[in-house]
C-alpha positions, 0 to 999 in steps of 0.5 A: 553561653559558650565557655570562656577560655582562661575562666572556665577552661584553658588550652592544655598547651597554654596551661602546661607552659604557664605551669612551667612543665617546659620552657617554650609553649611550642615545646608543650604543644609538641609534647601533647601532639606526640600523644604522650599526655593523658587527661583523666586517664584519656590520651590526647594529642590535641594541644587545644584540648580543654583543661578544667579545674580538678582534671588529672594530668599524666605528663612524661617530662625530664625522664620521669612521669608526673601525675598532677591535679589541676588546682587553678587555671593560669592568668599568666606565666609567672615565677616558679612559685606562682606556677607551683600553685596551679597544681598538686602532685598526685600520689601514685 
């Protein structure tokens, strides 16, 4: 049986948008296609890369590099408090 998006996995660009790393989903996709994002230490340039629970992302945004662990997949783009529940910061 094939995975179902938003239940077992989620597109990287969609998750970044729902987690409010950028304002527009197109900006999230552009950040990914520039090869700046890492999933579990592996660089990716695919906006459609599959993101799963427990994955660790390295995201350069707003002049800093953030390392976060995925705690949940997003059902929708909600308010900032809801978005913050999708991940936890990883101490480096």
